[in-house]
N, C-alpha and C positions, 0 to 999 in steps of 0.2 A: 800936208806933212808938218803942221805946228807942232805936233807932239814929240818929233824928233828934234826940232829947234829947241823946246824947253829942255827934253833930255841934254842935249849938247851942254846948253847952258848951264843946266844944274852940275854937269861932271866936269865942267871947265873950271866951277870953282872948288874942286876938291884937287888933292895932291897928284901930278901926272905920272909920279912911281905906282901908285895904288893903282892909278887906273891900266898902265902898262900891264902889271900884274895879274891884274882880272883879264885882260886881253889874251895875254899868253897863256894864261893859265886854263881858258875856255876854248881854246884853239880848238881842239876835236869836237866838242860839242858843238861849235859854231860850223865846222865844218861839214858835219854831219846832219845835223836838224837845220840851220839856219839856209843853207845853201840849197838844201831839198825844197824848204819854203819858197826860196827865193825861186829856184826852177818852177815851183808849181805855180807862182804870180805871173812868171813869163809866161809859160805854157798854155794856161788857161786866163783867158783876158776876161771873162765874163765869171761871174759868179750863179754858180748852178749846183744841183745835188753831187754831180762826179767832183767839183771842187772839195766839197764840203768833206765829201769820203775822202779823198786824197789828204786833205791836211789832217783830217782825223789819224790816219793810218802814220803820218810822219810824226805825229804829237806823241801817237802811243808808242811809238819804235824810239821815242826818245826816253822812253821810260816817265813821262809827265804822269801816267798814272789814267786808269780806265775811266773812274767815275769823275775825276776832275778833268778830263778831257770832254765828257760828255756833258757836264756842266758849262764848261767853255765854250763847247760848240753852241748851245742852246743860247748862250749870251751873246755870240757872233750873230748869230742869224737874227736876233733881236735888234741887234745894234745897225744890222745891214737893213732889217727895216725902216727902223726910226730914222736913220740918217739917208734913207733911199740911195746907199750905195750900191752902185752897178759895177764897176770896174774892181777886178781882185786887186791892183796894186793900190786902191784907196784903202783896203782892208789892212793892211800892214801894219800902219802906226796904231790901229784900233788893235790889233794881235798883242802888238809890244805894250800898250797901255794894259790891257786884260792881264798879262804876264805880270807887270808889275804890280799889281792890285792883287794876284794870288801871291807873291812872296810878300807883300805889305800889309796883310790883315794883321790884327792885333796880336799884341806881344813885343815887349820891348827887346831889341837885336843889341842893345849895347852890355857888356858884360855887369853883373850887379856887384858892387863893393861894399865892404863896410865903410860907414860913414866916417869910421875911427878905429883904431886898432887893427886887430888882425880879420885879414879876408881869408876866407877857407874856401877852396873850389874843389868840388869832387870830380872825379872823371870815372864814368862807367862805359861798359861795351866789351864786345866778345874779344876774344884774341885774333890779331892781326888786323885790326883796322887801323891802327896808326895811334892807340892811346898814348904811349910812351913818346912819339916822336912829337905829337903835338903839347904834351906837358912839356917837354924840353923847350920847343920853339917859344911857347908861351912865356915861360922862366925868363929865356932870352929878354922877350919883349918887356916883362916888367923891369928885369934889371936895367936894360937900356934907358926905362923912366925913371931909375933912380930909387926903384923901391928894393927890399930887402928880401929877398924871396928864399924859402925852404922848399925842399920835395919830399913826400912820403912815400916811402917803397911798399904800399899796401897789397900789392900783387904777390903776395909770399908765396902760389902754389905754383905758377909755371916756371919751368927750368929756365934760369936766366933772365926771367924779367928783373929781378933787383940790379943784377950786374949792368942789364941795359940802361935802365935808369940810372946808374952810377955814370956810365959812358957820359949821357947826356949831361949830368950835372958836372963832370971835368970839363965838357965841352963850354958849357956857358959860366963856369965859375959858380956855382949853386951847390950848397951842401944837400944831401940827402940822409933823410931819418932812416933806418932800417933796422931790421932784425934778423935774425938766421932765415934761411927757406923754410917753410913749412910752419912759420911762427902763426899766430892768432894776429890777422889783419887789424882786427880792432884795437889790438894792444900797442901795434905799431901807429896806429892813429893817434892814440892817449899819447905815448913817447913823443910824435912830432907835433902835438899841440904843446905839449909842456916846453918842448926846445924852442919852437916859435915864441911862446912867450916870455922865456928868459932870453932869448935873444932879441925882442923887441922886434920880431919881421914883421913886415907889412903883408906878406902872400904866404900860404901854404897851399901849395897845389899837391893833390893825393890821388895815386895810381890806385885802383882794385882790381883785383880779378877778374878776367873773364869767362872763367868757368873754373869748376872743383875738380880737382884730381882724388878725392874722396867722396864719400858720401853725403854730406852736406850740402845744403841748399843754397845756391848762389843768392838767391835774394834774400835769404835769413841772414847771411854773412853780410850783404850789405845792409841792411835794416840795422844789424849790430853795430857797425860802425857808423853809422846815420847816427844812432843812440847815443853812442860814446863821444861824437863832436858835438852834438846839443847838450849834451850835460856839461860839457865843459866850456862852450861858447852857445850861447843859447837863441842867438841868432843865425849861427852857422848850420849846416854850409852855405854860404852864399849864393852859391851856383851849384847844380848836379847837372854836369855835362856829359850828354850821351855822344860817344864819339861812334860815325858810323863810316863807313868805306863806301864811296859813291860807284865804285867798281861793280860790288855787288847789286845794284840796281834794286830789284822788288826783295830781294832778301835785306836789304838795308831797311827797308819799311816793315819786313817782320821782325827784325830786331828792336826797331823803335817802338813797335806795338808792346812787345815783350818787356821790354824795360820801362818805358813810358808808363805802362798800367801800373807797374809794381814797386819803381824806387825813388819816385817824385821827381823826375827830371825836369828841369828848368828851361833848358837849351839845348840845341843840337849842334854839333860840330861834324862837317861833311869832309871828311879828307880825302887826297887824290883825284879830285876833280880834273886836274890836268892831264889824268891818264886815262880817262873813261870819254867816250863819244855820248854817254847817256846821262848829261847833267841835267836832264829834265827831273831826275829824283828828287833835286833839290824842290821842286813844285811840288812833287807826289807827296813827299813826307811832309813837307809844311802843312798840305792843305788835309791830309789826313788826321795828323798828331796835333794838329792848332798847337805847336810848341814852337817857339822861335828860332830860326836858324842863326847861331850867333857867330860863329867862325867857320873859314872855310879853307882848305890845305889845296894850294893852286902849285905848288912844286916843290923842289927840294931844299931849296934855301930857306934859310933861319926867317927871312923877309916874306918868304910865301904862304904865312900862315896869317889870313888878314879878317878883320872884320868881316861880317857878311853886309853886304850893301846891295838892296835888291835894284838899286840903278844902275850901279856899276856893273851887277850882274847882266840887264838885260840890254845895257849898252854895249857890253865886251861880246856879246850874242851878235848883236845888229851894227857892228862897228861899221859895217860897210855902208850902210843906210845912213847912218848919222853924218860919215864923210860926204858922202853923196850929196845932202842937204847942205852943208857946209860950204860946196863948191856951186850950188845953186845961186843963180843972179838974183 
């Protein structure tokens, strides 16, 4: 159980409020996934083929991803042999350790910021995944940190998209740079960058369309936006964040592949993790794309958009076990 002790000690050095947000936000996944795992460990004392098969089914059911599950099972079998583990309960910390390892692989999870001057963050993703809400919450966070923030209404195609961003702008006290619906999104970005420079803004958060209502290609439109931003600020955009709805499970993985291949995505945002029992999709996408998860949406409140933390994630899932360890003499 030493792994859980280390995990508890690591978490104790972090903000209690953040830990609480992760625990509350991942409650559905914990109930659906970890309770099944715990039940398996209680029912099957010994590690045999039936034990492995059941664990495999639980992991796939949590949307961890078939390929990732197969690799994970091979690693668990190897660890069982190496450590000569016989009791199923002794495999719990090994499984948790492996899950952190899957989430912790290469890639910096912190948001990239310009060393000086304006930071430009571009948001991409299909309609309905929570892009605008994510932008609004991130604007609130940066403003709370004392930064001057602007938002660019680059989704000029979806009905109501500009107004939705303006509502968030009013809510968090951040100006929105916009043009008329149907305008050229790249022109909006140009205006937004000029405004950000003139007003000496610290951060520019840029919304983009999730699909086109005309015949133009979405990826071509995104590339045009990219070129305009780069022409004005060579080092920008500093992040291209792909926003995905965790509720959509494997569809989110397909979206990640579509955007990741063609739009220079540097990080992922997983929204609505609080309303899904399939939080394992975080692991599947992380493994498939080899792109770091940078932010997670864990609820409706402004503060529920959190930097992704693999230890907090696994701790929230296995909170019962960590508490159990703490109470051991």
